[in-house]
MARBAPA-746342 format. One line per 4 residues: number of its first residue (from 1); their letters; for each residue z, y, x of C-alpha. Coordinates in Angstrom, 2 decimals. Layout:
BEGIN
NUM	A	Z:Y:X | ...
END
This chain:
BEGIN
1	QGID	9.43:-14.03:-13.14 | 5.75:-14.42:-12.40 | 5.49:-11.12:-10.51 | 4.51:-11.23:-6.84
5	VIVS	3.57:-7.62:-6.12 | 4.24:-4.13:-7.45 | 1.73:-1.41:-6.57 | 2.75:2.21:-7.05
9	GHSH	1.43:5.43:-5.65 | 3.21:8.43:-7.12 | 4.80:9.57:-3.85 | 1.53:9.45:-1.83
13	VPKI	3.57:7.91:1.03 | 1.91:4.71:2.32 | 4.37:1.84:2.57 | 4.58:-1.95:2.51
17	NTVD	7.97:-3.46:1.85 | 9.35:-6.81:0.68 | 12.65:-6.97:-1.19 | 14.08:-10.27:-2.47
21	GLLY	10.66:-11.92:-2.13 | 8.87:-9.21:-4.16 | 6.12:-7.27:-2.35 | 6.01:-3.49:-2.91
25	VNPG	2.85:-1.62:-1.88 | 2.22:2.10:-2.01 | -1.39:2.71:-0.88 | -0.78:6.38:-0.14
29	SAGR	-3.54:8.78:-1.12 | -7.26:8.67:-0.33 | -7.89:12.10:-1.82 | -7.42:15.60:-0.51
33	RRFE	-4.53:15.93:1.98 | -1.19:16.75:0.39 | 2.16:17.55:1.98 | 0.89:16.73:5.52
37	LPIT	0.80:13.01:4.61 | -1.88:10.71:6.05 | -5.04:9.93:4.10 | -4.85:6.21:3.37
41	LASL	-5.66:3.38:1.01 | -4.49:-0.21:0.82 | -6.17:-3.55:0.42 | -4.48:-6.75:-0.69
45	EVTP	-5.96:-10.03:0.47 | -5.01:-13.04:-1.64 | -4.99:-16.18:0.52 | -3.70:-19.74:0.11
49	DGLK	-0.85:-18.69:2.44 | 0.15:-15.69:0.30 | -0.56:-12.00:-0.12 | -1.62:-9.97:2.91
53	PIIH	-1.42:-6.20:2.36 | -3.00:-3.75:4.79 | -2.74:0.05:4.88 | -6.03:1.63:6.06
57	DLEV	-5.92:5.05:7.73 | -8.99:7.04:6.62 | -8.54:10.06:8.85 | -11.46:10.99:11.08
61	R	-10.26:11.81:14.56
END
């Protein structure tokens, strides 16, 4: 009802998922490494065609 996206980050696990037309985004964590998870952040582009989420890997290789 008027909600298109839910952004949460408690788990630090980066993920993009759509369930019943609702977009769920977990950006991960851009801070100090925890639990051997990747260092990431997310961006959300709002376009006339809809929402376009992207997970960005910040690790230097």
